[in-house]
C-alpha positions in Angstrom: 77.3 163.2 355.7 78.3 164.1 359.3 76.3 166.8 361.1 79.4 168.8 361.4 79.8 169.0 357.6 76.1 169.6 356.8 74.2 171.4 359.5 76.4 172.8 362.2 73.5 175.1 363.2 71.7 172.8 365.5 71.2 169.4 367.1 67.5 169.5 367.3 66.1 166.9 369.6 62.5 166.0 370.5 61.6 163.2 372.9 58.4 161.6 373.9 58.4 159.5 377.1 55.9 157.2 378.6 57.6 155.1 381.3 56.2 155.7 384.8 58.0 157.6 387.4 57.6 157.9 391.1 55.0 160.3 392.1 57.0 163.1 393.4 57.1 167.0 392.8 58.1 168.0 389.3 61.4 169.3 390.5 62.3 166.2 392.3 61.2 163.9 389.5 63.0 165.7 386.6 65.8 167.8 387.9 68.5 165.3 388.0 67.6 163.8 384.6 67.4 167.3 383.1 70.7 168.4 384.6 72.4 165.2 383.3 70.9 165.7 379.9 71.9 169.4 379.7 75.5 168.3 380.4 75.4 165.8 377.6 73.9 168.4 375.2 76.6 170.9 376.0 79.5 168.4 375.9 78.2 167.2 372.5 77.9 170.8 371.2 81.5 171.5 372.2 82.8 168.3 370.6 80.8 168.9 367.3 81.4 172.8 367.3 77.6 173.2 367.0 76.7 176.9 367.7 73.0 176.3 368.8 70.7 173.5 369.9 67.2 173.1 371.3 65.3 170.4 373.2 61.8 169.5 374.1 60.6 166.7 376.2 56.9 165.7 376.5 55.8 163.2 379.1 52.2 161.9 379.3 51.1 164.7 377.2 52.9 167.3 379.3 55.8 169.5 378.2 58.1 169.0 381.0 61.3 170.5 379.6 61.9 173.0 376.7 65.3 174.8 376.5 67.4 176.5 373.9 71.4 176.3 374.0 74.0 178.5 372.5 73.4 180.8 369.6 71.0 181.0 366.7 73.1 183.9 365.2 76.7 183.8 366.0 77.6 187.1 364.6 74.8 189.0 366.3 75.0 186.9 369.4 71.4 186.0 369.3 70.7 183.1 371.7 68.7 180.1 370.9 65.3 179.9 372.7 62.4 177.5 372.5 60.9 179.6 369.9 64.0 179.5 367.4 63.1 177.9 364.2 65.7 175.5 362.7 65.8 173.7 359.5 64.5 170.3 360.2 65.8 168.7 357.0 64.5 165.3 356.3 62.2 165.2 359.5 60.1 167.0 356.8 59.5 163.6 355.3 57.8 162.3 358.6 55.4 165.3 358.5 54.7 164.7 354.9 54.1 161.1 355.5 51.3 161.9 357.9 49.6 164.0 355.3 49.8 160.9 353.0 48.4 158.7 355.6 45.5 161.1 356.2 44.6 161.0 352.6 44.8 157.1 352.6 42.5 157.1 355.7 40.1 159.4 353.8 40.1 157.1 350.7 41.6 159.7 348.5 44.8 157.9 347.9 45.4 154.2 347.1 48.9 153.3 348.0 49.1 150.5 345.4 48.2 152.6 342.5 50.9 153.8 339.9 52.1 157.3 340.7 50.8 158.4 337.3 47.2 158.0 338.6 47.8 161.2 340.7 50.7 162.7 338.7 49.9 162.0 335.1 52.8 164.0 333.8 55.4 161.9 335.7 57.2 159.8 333.0 56.4 156.1 332.8 59.5 154.1 333.6 60.8 150.6 332.5 58.8 149.1 335.5 55.7 150.7 337.1 56.0 152.4 340.5 53.4 152.7 343.0 52.8 155.4 345.7 53.6 152.8 348.4 57.0 152.1 346.8 57.9 155.8 346.5 56.8 156.4 350.1 58.9 153.5 351.4 62.1 154.4 349.5 61.9 151.2 347.4 60.9 152.8 344.0 64.4 153.0 342.6 64.4 156.9 342.4 67.7 158.3 342.8 68.9 160.6 345.6 71.0 163.9 345.2 73.7 164.2 342.6 76.8 166.4 343.4 75.6 170.1 343.7 71.9 169.4 343.8 71.7 169.7 347.6 73.1 173.3 347.4 70.6 174.3 344.7 70.2 178.0 344.4 67.3 177.8 341.9 63.8 179.0 342.7 61.1 176.3 341.7 57.5 178.1 341.8 55.7 174.8 342.0 56.1 171.3 343.2 55.6 170.0 339.6 58.5 172.1 338.4 60.7 170.7 341.1 60.2 167.2 339.8 62.1 168.1 336.6 65.3 167.5 338.5 65.0 163.8 338.4 61.8 162.9 336.5 63.6 161.8 333.3 66.2 159.7 335.0 66.2 156.0 334.9 65.2 154.0 338.0 68.2 152.6 339.9 66.6 149.1 340.1 63.3 147.3 339.7 60.8 148.8 342.3 60.2 146.7 345.4 63.6 144.8 345.1 65.8 147.0 347.0 65.8 150.0 349.5 67.5 153.2 348.5 66.8 156.4 350.4 65.8 159.3 348.2 64.8 162.9 349.2 63.3 163.0 345.6 60.7 160.3 346.7 59.0 162.8 348.9 59.1 165.5 346.2 57.0 163.0 344.2 54.8 162.2 347.2 54.0 166.0 347.5 52.9 166.0 343.8 50.8 162.9 344.5 49.2 164.9 347.4 48.4 167.7 345.1 47.0 165.5 342.5 44.8 163.7 344.9 43.5 166.9 346.6 43.5 169.5 343.7 45.3 171.9 346.0 48.9 173.3 346.3 51.0 171.2 348.7 52.2 174.0 351.0 48.8 175.5 351.9 47.2 172.1 352.1 49.7 170.6 354.6 49.5 173.8 356.7 45.8 173.4 357.0 45.5 169.6 357.2 48.6 168.7 359.3 50.5 171.5 360.9 47.3 173.1 362.2 45.6 170.0 363.6 48.9 168.8 365.0 49.4 172.0 366.9 52.5 172.9 365.0 52.3 176.7 365.2 55.9 177.4 364.4 56.4 175.1 361.4 56.4 176.1 357.8 58.5 176.3 354.6 62.1 177.8 354.7 61.5 180.6 352.2 64.9 182.2 351.5 63.5 185.6 350.5 61.1 186.0 353.4 61.5 187.6 356.9 60.7 184.7 359.1 60.6 185.6 362.9 63.0 183.5 365.1 64.6 181.7 362.1 68.1 180.4 363.0 71.1 181.4 360.9 72.6 178.4 359.0 76.3 177.3 359.5 78.5 174.7 358.0 82.0 173.3 358.9 84.8 172.8 356.4 85.9 169.7 358.5 85.4 168.2 362.0 88.0 170.5 363.5 87.0 173.8 361.8 84.9 176.4 363.3 81.4 177.2 362.1 81.2 179.2 358.9 78.1 180.9 357.3 76.3 178.4 355.1 76.1 179.3 351.4 72.7 180.5 350.0 70.3 177.6 349.1 66.7 177.7 347.9 64.9 174.6 349.2 61.8 175.2 347.0 62.7 171.9 345.0 62.2 169.8 348.1 59.6 171.1 350.5 58.1 167.8 351.4 61.6 166.0 351.6 63.5 168.6 353.6 62.3 172.1 353.3 60.6 172.9 356.5 61.5 175.0 359.5 60.3 174.0 363.0 61.0 173.9 366.7 61.7 171.1 369.1 58.4 171.9 370.8 56.5 171.6 367.6 58.1 168.3 366.7 57.6 166.9 370.2 53.9 167.9 370.1 53.8 166.3 366.5 55.1 163.1 367.8 52.8 163.0 370.9 49.7 163.7 368.7 50.7 161.0 366.3 51.1 158.5 369.1 47.7 159.6 370.5 45.9 159.1 367.2 44.9 162.8 367.0 44.9 163.0 363.2 45.4 159.4 361.8 44.2 156.1 363.2 46.8 153.7 364.7 46.4 151.3 361.7 47.4 154.1 359.5 50.2 155.3 361.7 
């Protein structure tokens, strides 16, 4: 669904650049590119009626540009800053995938084992499904049905969140097609719990967020006071102004779309991933 229909709150961008530039002062090297990019961001925000946006650019391991645009809270006129935490939606899957890769690297997860090896309670289907198939969106597990994206229900555990789709039939024989599914990564978080014996959220904070330097990344708890959290907005259509988004509880999909973060954290995550900080290149 278009950005203006789903998350008018932000265009959250993170870039990691490596091509060489002429050896000049930082201002001379980057000022023109930053000015041009800033114009593009502001023009795009205006066209999409996006209240706020944030960008971070890392080059050769150095943060060379970090800036906020517009408002994190329209009613209170709170500006976006580099510290503002946005919902990162399905970028959460990329972060979770690194956690999965770490456990593969440590020999704690075999990607080609059936998911029931790690989640025995997950129902056996017509065809077996492996961890690799689930992680690659080729397992045949369905995506959202109408109304599920806007869930208001609190799911205390990852396993309880699986109940939304666990009993449904697969869409196709695993490995024969690709079909994107956020629920795939709900199941991956349960696999991680089964392999580690730990709850997913504290485990990923300790083993991925911390080592990757993601100090402002975490779950979007709807009932908690989270400093610097941006307000959420939606648009009725492409021409409508931003409106307050309805209440949602993302506890059913932490791993697939439930994290808050900043552009700085995501740029740092990407840089550390490319540098092999947490997982080896062959795992990446």
